[in-house]
Structure formats: C-alpha cells, structure tokens
Biotite code that builds the C-alpha atoms (Angstrom):
import biotite.structure as struc

atoms = struc.array([
    struc.Atom([108.965, 193.189, 204.093], chain_id="A", res_id=1, res_name="MET", atom_name="CA", element="C"),
    struc.Atom([106.238, 190.593, 204.682], chain_id="A", res_id=2, res_name="ALA", atom_name="CA", element="C"),
    struc.Atom([102.949, 191.807, 203.223], chain_id="A", res_id=3, res_name="ARG", atom_name="CA", element="C"),
    struc.Atom([100.247, 190.207, 205.363], chain_id="A", res_id=4, res_name="ILE", atom_name="CA", element="C"),
    struc.Atom([96.532, 190.410, 204.730], chain_id="A", res_id=5, res_name="LEU", atom_name="CA", element="C"),
    struc.Atom([94.490, 190.198, 207.915], chain_id="A", res_id=6, res_name="GLY", atom_name="CA", element="C"),
    struc.Atom([90.909, 189.031, 207.512], chain_id="A", res_id=7, res_name="ILE", atom_name="CA", element="C"),
    struc.Atom([88.413, 189.201, 210.348], chain_id="A", res_id=8, res_name="SER", atom_name="CA", element="C"),
    struc.Atom([85.755, 186.515, 210.357], chain_id="A", res_id=9, res_name="GLY", atom_name="CA", element="C"),
    struc.Atom([83.182, 188.825, 211.919], chain_id="A", res_id=10, res_name="SER", atom_name="CA", element="C"),
    struc.Atom([80.870, 191.359, 210.313], chain_id="A", res_id=11, res_name="LEU", atom_name="CA", element="C"),
    struc.Atom([80.067, 193.070, 213.620], chain_id="A", res_id=12, res_name="ARG", atom_name="CA", element="C"),
    struc.Atom([81.239, 196.680, 213.933], chain_id="A", res_id=13, res_name="THR", atom_name="CA", element="C"),
    struc.Atom([82.443, 196.115, 217.497], chain_id="A", res_id=14, res_name="GLY", atom_name="CA", element="C"),
    struc.Atom([84.101, 192.764, 216.743], chain_id="A", res_id=15, res_name="SER", atom_name="CA", element="C"),
    struc.Atom([86.921, 191.745, 219.089], chain_id="A", res_id=16, res_name="PHE", atom_name="CA", element="C"),
    struc.Atom([88.581, 189.966, 216.150], chain_id="A", res_id=17, res_name="ASN", atom_name="CA", element="C"),
    struc.Atom([88.552, 193.056, 213.973], chain_id="A", res_id=18, res_name="THR", atom_name="CA", element="C"),
    struc.Atom([89.881, 194.998, 216.963], chain_id="A", res_id=19, res_name="ALA", atom_name="CA", element="C"),
    struc.Atom([92.650, 192.411, 217.363], chain_id="A", res_id=20, res_name="LEU", atom_name="CA", element="C"),
    struc.Atom([93.702, 192.941, 213.747], chain_id="A", res_id=21, res_name="LEU", atom_name="CA", element="C"),
    struc.Atom([93.611, 196.717, 214.181], chain_id="A", res_id=22, res_name="ARG", atom_name="CA", element="C"),
    struc.Atom([95.821, 196.363, 217.255], chain_id="A", res_id=23, res_name="ALA", atom_name="CA", element="C"),
    struc.Atom([98.228, 194.190, 215.265], chain_id="A", res_id=24, res_name="ALA", atom_name="CA", element="C"),
    struc.Atom([98.343, 196.805, 212.527], chain_id="A", res_id=25, res_name="GLN", atom_name="CA", element="C"),
    struc.Atom([98.965, 199.599, 215.042], chain_id="A", res_id=26, res_name="ALA", atom_name="CA", element="C"),
    struc.Atom([101.966, 197.755, 216.509], chain_id="A", res_id=27, res_name="LEU", atom_name="CA", element="C"),
    struc.Atom([103.920, 198.383, 213.297], chain_id="A", res_id=28, res_name="GLN", atom_name="CA", element="C"),
    struc.Atom([106.169, 195.358, 213.829], chain_id="A", res_id=29, res_name="VAL", atom_name="CA", element="C"),
    struc.Atom([109.414, 195.741, 211.900], chain_id="A", res_id=30, res_name="GLN", atom_name="CA", element="C"),
    struc.Atom([109.333, 193.949, 208.565], chain_id="A", res_id=31, res_name="GLY", atom_name="CA", element="C"),
    struc.Atom([105.542, 193.568, 208.592], chain_id="A", res_id=32, res_name="VAL", atom_name="CA", element="C"),
    struc.Atom([103.094, 195.433, 206.399], chain_id="A", res_id=33, res_name="GLU", atom_name="CA", element="C"),
    struc.Atom([99.626, 194.445, 207.637], chain_id="A", res_id=34, res_name="LEU", atom_name="CA", element="C"),
    struc.Atom([96.563, 195.315, 205.581], chain_id="A", res_id=35, res_name="GLU", atom_name="CA", element="C"),
    struc.Atom([93.042, 194.551, 206.759], chain_id="A", res_id=36, res_name="LEU", atom_name="CA", element="C"),
    struc.Atom([90.185, 193.104, 204.744], chain_id="A", res_id=37, res_name="ALA", atom_name="CA", element="C"),
    struc.Atom([86.505, 192.701, 205.429], chain_id="A", res_id=38, res_name="THR", atom_name="CA", element="C"),
    struc.Atom([83.964, 190.071, 204.435], chain_id="A", res_id=39, res_name="LEU", atom_name="CA", element="C"),
    struc.Atom([81.216, 192.640, 203.871], chain_id="A", res_id=40, res_name="HIS", atom_name="CA", element="C"),
    struc.Atom([79.407, 192.237, 200.573], chain_id="A", res_id=41, res_name="GLY", atom_name="CA", element="C"),
    struc.Atom([80.294, 188.588, 199.984], chain_id="A", res_id=42, res_name="ILE", atom_name="CA", element="C"),
    struc.Atom([77.064, 186.707, 199.228], chain_id="A", res_id=43, res_name="PRO", atom_name="CA", element="C"),
    struc.Atom([76.295, 183.198, 200.359], chain_id="A", res_id=44, res_name="LEU", atom_name="CA", element="C"),
    struc.Atom([77.989, 180.733, 198.058], chain_id="A", res_id=45, res_name="TYR", atom_name="CA", element="C"),
    struc.Atom([75.592, 179.558, 195.354], chain_id="A", res_id=46, res_name="ASP", atom_name="CA", element="C"),
    struc.Atom([76.828, 177.423, 192.465], chain_id="A", res_id=47, res_name="GLY", atom_name="CA", element="C"),
    struc.Atom([74.001, 178.710, 190.286], chain_id="A", res_id=48, res_name="ASP", atom_name="CA", element="C"),
    struc.Atom([75.067, 182.298, 190.943], chain_id="A", res_id=49, res_name="LEU", atom_name="CA", element="C"),
    struc.Atom([78.664, 181.402, 190.171], chain_id="A", res_id=50, res_name="GLU", atom_name="CA", element="C"),
    struc.Atom([77.702, 179.662, 186.928], chain_id="A", res_id=51, res_name="GLN", atom_name="CA", element="C"),
    struc.Atom([75.260, 182.348, 185.806], chain_id="A", res_id=52, res_name="GLY", atom_name="CA", element="C"),
    struc.Atom([77.028, 185.534, 186.842], chain_id="A", res_id=53, res_name="GLU", atom_name="CA", element="C"),
    struc.Atom([80.571, 184.495, 187.663], chain_id="A", res_id=54, res_name="GLY", atom_name="CA", element="C"),
    struc.Atom([82.534, 185.669, 190.635], chain_id="A", res_id=55, res_name="GLU", atom_name="CA", element="C"),
    struc.Atom([80.811, 188.433, 192.635], chain_id="A", res_id=56, res_name="PRO", atom_name="CA", element="C"),
    struc.Atom([82.747, 191.731, 192.735], chain_id="A", res_id=57, res_name="PRO", atom_name="CA", element="C"),
    struc.Atom([83.392, 191.510, 196.503], chain_id="A", res_id=58, res_name="ALA", atom_name="CA", element="C"),
    struc.Atom([84.883, 188.033, 196.052], chain_id="A", res_id=59, res_name="VAL", atom_name="CA", element="C"),
    struc.Atom([87.042, 189.150, 193.113], chain_id="A", res_id=60, res_name="ALA", atom_name="CA", element="C"),
    struc.Atom([88.345, 192.109, 195.123], chain_id="A", res_id=61, res_name="ALA", atom_name="CA", element="C"),
    struc.Atom([89.227, 189.955, 198.129], chain_id="A", res_id=62, res_name="LEU", atom_name="CA", element="C"),
    struc.Atom([90.804, 187.297, 195.918], chain_id="A", res_id=63, res_name="LYS", atom_name="CA", element="C"),
    struc.Atom([93.019, 189.940, 194.276], chain_id="A", res_id=64, res_name="ALA", atom_name="CA", element="C"),
    struc.Atom([94.187, 191.080, 197.708], chain_id="A", res_id=65, res_name="ARG", atom_name="CA", element="C"),
    struc.Atom([94.941, 187.496, 198.767], chain_id="A", res_id=66, res_name="VAL", atom_name="CA", element="C"),
    struc.Atom([96.925, 186.896, 195.586], chain_id="A", res_id=67, res_name="LEU", atom_name="CA", element="C"),
    struc.Atom([98.951, 190.072, 196.228], chain_id="A", res_id=68, res_name="ALA", atom_name="CA", element="C"),
    struc.Atom([99.920, 189.228, 199.816], chain_id="A", res_id=69, res_name="CYS", atom_name="CA", element="C"),
    struc.Atom([102.784, 187.156, 201.181], chain_id="A", res_id=70, res_name="ASP", atom_name="CA", element="C"),
    struc.Atom([100.688, 185.624, 203.956], chain_id="A", res_id=71, res_name="GLY", atom_name="CA", element="C"),
    struc.Atom([97.206, 185.523, 205.463], chain_id="A", res_id=72, res_name="LEU", atom_name="CA", element="C"),
    struc.Atom([96.341, 186.241, 209.069], chain_id="A", res_id=73, res_name="LEU", atom_name="CA", element="C"),
    struc.Atom([92.867, 184.911, 209.825], chain_id="A", res_id=74, res_name="LEU", atom_name="CA", element="C"),
    struc.Atom([91.215, 186.360, 212.931], chain_id="A", res_id=75, res_name="ALA", atom_name="CA", element="C"),
    struc.Atom([88.486, 183.891, 213.743], chain_id="A", res_id=76, res_name="THR", atom_name="CA", element="C"),
    struc.Atom([85.615, 184.285, 216.151], chain_id="A", res_id=77, res_name="PRO", atom_name="CA", element="C"),
    struc.Atom([84.197, 181.126, 217.664], chain_id="A", res_id=78, res_name="GLU", atom_name="CA", element="C"),
    struc.Atom([80.478, 180.597, 217.197], chain_id="A", res_id=79, res_name="TYR", atom_name="CA", element="C"),
    struc.Atom([78.922, 177.594, 218.935], chain_id="A", res_id=80, res_name="ASN", atom_name="CA", element="C"),
    struc.Atom([82.378, 176.010, 219.325], chain_id="A", res_id=81, res_name="ASN", atom_name="CA", element="C"),
    struc.Atom([83.176, 176.242, 215.621], chain_id="A", res_id=82, res_name="GLY", atom_name="CA", element="C"),
    struc.Atom([83.969, 178.251, 212.521], chain_id="A", res_id=83, res_name="ILE", atom_name="CA", element="C"),
    struc.Atom([81.751, 181.264, 211.798], chain_id="A", res_id=84, res_name="PRO", atom_name="CA", element="C"),
    struc.Atom([79.603, 180.576, 208.751], chain_id="A", res_id=85, res_name="GLY", atom_name="CA", element="C"),
    struc.Atom([80.338, 183.944, 207.137], chain_id="A", res_id=86, res_name="VAL", atom_name="CA", element="C"),
    struc.Atom([84.091, 183.251, 207.331], chain_id="A", res_id=87, res_name="PHE", atom_name="CA", element="C"),
    struc.Atom([83.870, 179.717, 205.943], chain_id="A", res_id=88, res_name="LYS", atom_name="CA", element="C"),
    struc.Atom([81.601, 181.019, 203.186], chain_id="A", res_id=89, res_name="ASN", atom_name="CA", element="C"),
    struc.Atom([84.222, 183.582, 202.120], chain_id="A", res_id=90, res_name="ALA", atom_name="CA", element="C"),
    struc.Atom([86.961, 180.944, 202.026], chain_id="A", res_id=91, res_name="ILE", atom_name="CA", element="C"),
    struc.Atom([84.659, 178.695, 199.967], chain_id="A", res_id=92, res_name="ASP", atom_name="CA", element="C"),
    struc.Atom([84.147, 181.517, 197.459], chain_id="A", res_id=93, res_name="TRP", atom_name="CA", element="C"),
    struc.Atom([87.901, 182.187, 197.305], chain_id="A", res_id=94, res_name="LEU", atom_name="CA", element="C"),
    struc.Atom([88.508, 178.546, 196.431], chain_id="A", res_id=95, res_name="SER", atom_name="CA", element="C"),
    struc.Atom([86.280, 178.819, 193.334], chain_id="A", res_id=96, res_name="ARG", atom_name="CA", element="C"),
    struc.Atom([86.675, 177.838, 190.609], chain_id="A", res_id=97, res_name="PRO", atom_name="CA", element="C"),
    struc.Atom([88.645, 174.806, 191.798], chain_id="A", res_id=98, res_name="PRO", atom_name="CA", element="C"),
    struc.Atom([91.325, 175.325, 189.134], chain_id="A", res_id=99, res_name="ALA", atom_name="CA", element="C"),
    struc.Atom([92.205, 178.687, 190.740], chain_id="A", res_id=100, res_name="GLU", atom_name="CA", element="C"),
    struc.Atom([92.394, 177.415, 194.327], chain_id="A", res_id=101, res_name="ALA", atom_name="CA", element="C"),
    struc.Atom([96.074, 176.400, 194.148], chain_id="A", res_id=102, res_name="PRO", atom_name="CA", element="C"),
    struc.Atom([97.060, 179.920, 193.050], chain_id="A", res_id=103, res_name="ALA", atom_name="CA", element="C"),
    struc.Atom([95.047, 181.481, 195.861], chain_id="A", res_id=104, res_name="VAL", atom_name="CA", element="C"),
    struc.Atom([95.903, 179.074, 198.676], chain_id="A", res_id=105, res_name="PHE", atom_name="CA", element="C"),
    struc.Atom([98.515, 176.546, 197.564], chain_id="A", res_id=106, res_name="GLY", atom_name="CA", element="C"),
    struc.Atom([101.617, 176.943, 199.721], chain_id="A", res_id=107, res_name="GLY", atom_name="CA", element="C"),
    struc.Atom([100.458, 180.342, 201.009], chain_id="A", res_id=108, res_name="ARG", atom_name="CA", element="C"),
    struc.Atom([101.552, 181.004, 204.593], chain_id="A", res_id=109, res_name="PRO", atom_name="CA", element="C"),
    struc.Atom([98.537, 181.246, 206.918], chain_id="A", res_id=110, res_name="VAL", atom_name="CA", element="C"),
    struc.Atom([98.291, 181.951, 210.632], chain_id="A", res_id=111, res_name="ALA", atom_name="CA", element="C"),
    struc.Atom([95.280, 181.961, 212.945], chain_id="A", res_id=112, res_name="LEU", atom_name="CA", element="C"),
    struc.Atom([94.414, 184.275, 215.825], chain_id="A", res_id=113, res_name="VAL", atom_name="CA", element="C"),
    struc.Atom([91.174, 184.886, 217.648], chain_id="A", res_id=114, res_name="GLY", atom_name="CA", element="C"),
    struc.Atom([89.499, 186.756, 220.453], chain_id="A", res_id=115, res_name="ALA", atom_name="CA", element="C"),
    struc.Atom([86.465, 185.705, 222.442], chain_id="A", res_id=116, res_name="SER", atom_name="CA", element="C"),
    struc.Atom([84.588, 186.910, 225.505], chain_id="A", res_id=117, res_name="PRO", atom_name="CA", element="C"),
    struc.Atom([84.772, 183.350, 226.850], chain_id="A", res_id=118, res_name="GLY", atom_name="CA", element="C"),
    struc.Atom([87.484, 181.768, 228.943], chain_id="A", res_id=119, res_name="GLY", atom_name="CA", element="C"),
    struc.Atom([88.963, 179.481, 226.278], chain_id="A", res_id=120, res_name="PHE", atom_name="CA", element="C"),
    struc.Atom([89.647, 182.044, 223.584], chain_id="A", res_id=121, res_name="GLY", atom_name="CA", element="C"),
    struc.Atom([88.969, 180.582, 220.170], chain_id="A", res_id=122, res_name="THR", atom_name="CA", element="C"),
    struc.Atom([90.726, 177.241, 220.532], chain_id="A", res_id=123, res_name="ILE", atom_name="CA", element="C"),
    struc.Atom([87.867, 175.177, 219.112], chain_id="A", res_id=124, res_name="LEU", atom_name="CA", element="C"),
    struc.Atom([87.353, 177.443, 216.101], chain_id="A", res_id=125, res_name="ALA", atom_name="CA", element="C"),
    struc.Atom([91.080, 177.480, 215.406], chain_id="A", res_id=126, res_name="GLN", atom_name="CA", element="C"),
    struc.Atom([91.187, 173.693, 215.599], chain_id="A", res_id=127, res_name="ASP", atom_name="CA", element="C"),
    struc.Atom([88.143, 173.457, 213.306], chain_id="A", res_id=128, res_name="ALA", atom_name="CA", element="C"),
    struc.Atom([89.970, 175.515, 210.679], chain_id="A", res_id=129, res_name="TRP", atom_name="CA", element="C"),
    struc.Atom([92.847, 173.043, 210.401], chain_id="A", res_id=130, res_name="LEU", atom_name="CA", element="C"),
    struc.Atom([91.193, 170.425, 208.125], chain_id="A", res_id=131, res_name="PRO", atom_name="CA", element="C"),
    struc.Atom([89.797, 173.182, 205.900], chain_id="A", res_id=132, res_name="VAL", atom_name="CA", element="C"),
    struc.Atom([93.192, 174.849, 205.558], chain_id="A", res_id=133, res_name="LEU", atom_name="CA", element="C"),
    struc.Atom([94.930, 171.518, 205.016], chain_id="A", res_id=134, res_name="ARG", atom_name="CA", element="C"),
    struc.Atom([92.507, 170.727, 202.191], chain_id="A", res_id=135, res_name="THR", atom_name="CA", element="C"),
    struc.Atom([93.360, 174.052, 200.546], chain_id="A", res_id=136, res_name="LEU", atom_name="CA", element="C"),
    struc.Atom([97.078, 173.224, 200.636], chain_id="A", res_id=137, res_name="GLY", atom_name="CA", element="C"),
    struc.Atom([98.205, 176.226, 202.645], chain_id="A", res_id=138, res_name="ILE", atom_name="CA", element="C"),
    struc.Atom([101.466, 176.395, 204.612], chain_id="A", res_id=139, res_name="ARG", atom_name="CA", element="C"),
    struc.Atom([100.230, 176.700, 208.197], chain_id="A", res_id=140, res_name="PHE", atom_name="CA", element="C"),
    struc.Atom([102.314, 178.469, 210.827], chain_id="A", res_id=141, res_name="TRP", atom_name="CA", element="C"),
    struc.Atom([101.816, 176.175, 213.809], chain_id="A", res_id=142, res_name="SER", atom_name="CA", element="C"),
    struc.Atom([104.568, 177.607, 216.013], chain_id="A", res_id=143, res_name="GLN", atom_name="CA", element="C"),
    struc.Atom([102.411, 180.412, 217.276], chain_id="A", res_id=144, res_name="GLY", atom_name="CA", element="C"),
    struc.Atom([98.837, 180.466, 218.433], chain_id="A", res_id=145, res_name="ARG", atom_name="CA", element="C"),
    struc.Atom([97.141, 183.477, 219.847], chain_id="A", res_id=146, res_name="LEU", atom_name="CA", element="C"),
    struc.Atom([93.797, 183.054, 221.550], chain_id="A", res_id=147, res_name="MET", atom_name="CA", element="C"),
    struc.Atom([92.595, 186.072, 223.489], chain_id="A", res_id=148, res_name="VAL", atom_name="CA", element="C"),
    struc.Atom([90.169, 184.943, 226.168], chain_id="A", res_id=149, res_name="SER", atom_name="CA", element="C"),
    struc.Atom([87.982, 187.307, 228.160], chain_id="A", res_id=150, res_name="ARG", atom_name="CA", element="C"),
    struc.Atom([88.349, 189.822, 225.340], chain_id="A", res_id=151, res_name="ALA", atom_name="CA", element="C"),
    struc.Atom([85.970, 192.237, 227.047], chain_id="A", res_id=152, res_name="GLY", atom_name="CA", element="C"),
    struc.Atom([88.741, 192.886, 229.564], chain_id="A", res_id=153, res_name="GLN", atom_name="CA", element="C"),
    struc.Atom([91.569, 193.038, 226.985], chain_id="A", res_id=154, res_name="ALA", atom_name="CA", element="C"),
    struc.Atom([89.878, 195.731, 224.859], chain_id="A", res_id=155, res_name="PHE", atom_name="CA", element="C"),
    struc.Atom([88.336, 199.008, 225.963], chain_id="A", res_id=156, res_name="ASP", atom_name="CA", element="C"),
    struc.Atom([84.899, 200.265, 224.901], chain_id="A", res_id=157, res_name="ALA", atom_name="CA", element="C"),
    struc.Atom([86.370, 201.832, 221.747], chain_id="A", res_id=158, res_name="GLN", atom_name="CA", element="C"),
    struc.Atom([88.040, 198.564, 220.683], chain_id="A", res_id=159, res_name="GLY", atom_name="CA", element="C"),
    struc.Atom([91.602, 199.494, 221.648], chain_id="A", res_id=160, res_name="ALA", atom_name="CA", element="C"),
    struc.Atom([93.757, 196.704, 223.020], chain_id="A", res_id=161, res_name="LEU", atom_name="CA", element="C"),
    struc.Atom([94.597, 197.775, 226.570], chain_id="A", res_id=162, res_name="VAL", atom_name="CA", element="C"),
    struc.Atom([96.000, 194.548, 228.023], chain_id="A", res_id=163, res_name="ASP", atom_name="CA", element="C"),
    struc.Atom([99.804, 194.824, 228.062], chain_id="A", res_id=164, res_name="GLU", atom_name="CA", element="C"),
    struc.Atom([100.384, 191.072, 228.210], chain_id="A", res_id=165, res_name="ARG", atom_name="CA", element="C"),
    struc.Atom([98.188, 190.480, 225.150], chain_id="A", res_id=166, res_name="THR", atom_name="CA", element="C"),
    struc.Atom([99.899, 193.346, 223.328], chain_id="A", res_id=167, res_name="THR", atom_name="CA", element="C"),
    struc.Atom([103.305, 191.767, 223.961], chain_id="A", res_id=168, res_name="ALA", atom_name="CA", element="C"),
    struc.Atom([102.021, 188.353, 222.847], chain_id="A", res_id=169, res_name="GLN", atom_name="CA", element="C"),
    struc.Atom([100.588, 189.887, 219.682], chain_id="A", res_id=170, res_name="LEU", atom_name="CA", element="C"),
    struc.Atom([103.885, 191.610, 218.837], chain_id="A", res_id=171, res_name="ALA", atom_name="CA", element="C"),
    struc.Atom([105.820, 188.358, 219.376], chain_id="A", res_id=172, res_name="ALA", atom_name="CA", element="C"),
    struc.Atom([103.258, 186.454, 217.296], chain_id="A", res_id=173, res_name="PHE", atom_name="CA", element="C"),
    struc.Atom([103.611, 188.888, 214.381], chain_id="A", res_id=174, res_name="LEU", atom_name="CA", element="C"),
    struc.Atom([107.410, 188.788, 214.530], chain_id="A", res_id=175, res_name="ALA", atom_name="CA", element="C"),
    struc.Atom([107.388, 184.992, 214.542], chain_id="A", res_id=176, res_name="GLY", atom_name="CA", element="C"),
    struc.Atom([104.935, 184.840, 211.664], chain_id="A", res_id=177, res_name="TYR", atom_name="CA", element="C"),
    struc.Atom([107.030, 187.334, 209.695], chain_id="A", res_id=178, res_name="ARG", atom_name="CA", element="C"),
    struc.Atom([110.069, 185.089, 210.180], chain_id="A", res_id=179, res_name="ASP", atom_name="CA", element="C"),
    struc.Atom([108.050, 182.070, 209.039], chain_id="A", res_id=180, res_name="PHE", atom_name="CA", element="C"),
    struc.Atom([106.975, 183.898, 205.877], chain_id="A", res_id=181, res_name="ILE", atom_name="CA", element="C"),
    struc.Atom([110.509, 185.100, 205.157], chain_id="A", res_id=182, res_name="ASP", atom_name="CA", element="C"),
    struc.Atom([112.056, 181.716, 205.951], chain_id="A", res_id=183, res_name="GLY", atom_name="CA", element="C"),
])
C-alpha cells in the first residue's frame, strides 16, 4: 500500500486543486492510501521567528505527515505563470533546518498535478517547481503529468469532478504513481 500525502497549494475554500485531490481520494485506486493536507496556519518564513521560537506548530505537523508518507502528490495552482507563494513558502519551511531537509525530501517520491481555469492547465507552474524539487533531492515521477485545463467545466459548483475523461486520467495517473513508489 502506497501512503501518499496530497498537498494543495491553494488556501481557497473552492480551490480546483483541492477539489482535484478530493477527487483523487474518492477514486480509491487499489494500493493507494491518499491523505490530504492543508497549508492553513503556516506563517510566512522568517529566519528570526525560526531562530527565536523554533518550528511553528503547523509546520511541525505537516513535516510529521510528510515524514510518515511514502510519496507526495503536490497539487499546484498557477499564479501569474508560476508557483503560488503560499505553496513555495510551505516547502521552504519544511526544508528547515537544512540538516533535516534530506530526511524530509531526500529521495522521496514526488508527483505534480494541477487544475486551472485557463486553457494551458498548470504547465508553467509545474515546470517552475522542477528546479526547486531538484534542489531538495526528491525522486520526481516524470512519467505522468496531469494538468486540468478549463477546470470550471471539469468540476461542478460543489467541487465534484464531473468530467469523465479527467477522472480516467486521474485514476491512471494515481496507478502509475503508485507503481513508481512501489518500484
């Protein structure tokens, strides 16, 4: 059983990326246990805060969940053709202190997905993540990419994935990622 932690890079209640992770969880792909995490409560990274007070509780909780999983599934929005600041901030916190970064990220399987109302999905944000993830020493699953474009048509008003083609792609993506983790 591959224990995957899905993290949405959006704080918005009606986020398409959070909805994408919920849809992935609802698929119940064989051999996949998908838990979801949020970035709520993680403060902006501040070295003075880190030095004076240590790791904030929300960071410590997320770090513990990352350490307990077999792989990470990052659902990234695309803001102004790049990585959302709140998501990058959380990854920066998780890489602190630097001596702990290899335990958190080193060799950990990571996959990227994303959903966007635009026509190109989240291709630019996903590409922008690659140097960051490479620096952290993760094991990136490059065989599958899932970029949901025109997400307003793929999800209904309640955030349920209603597009059959996207649902099938998501199931195949999860199965492939599971095999990558297990391999």
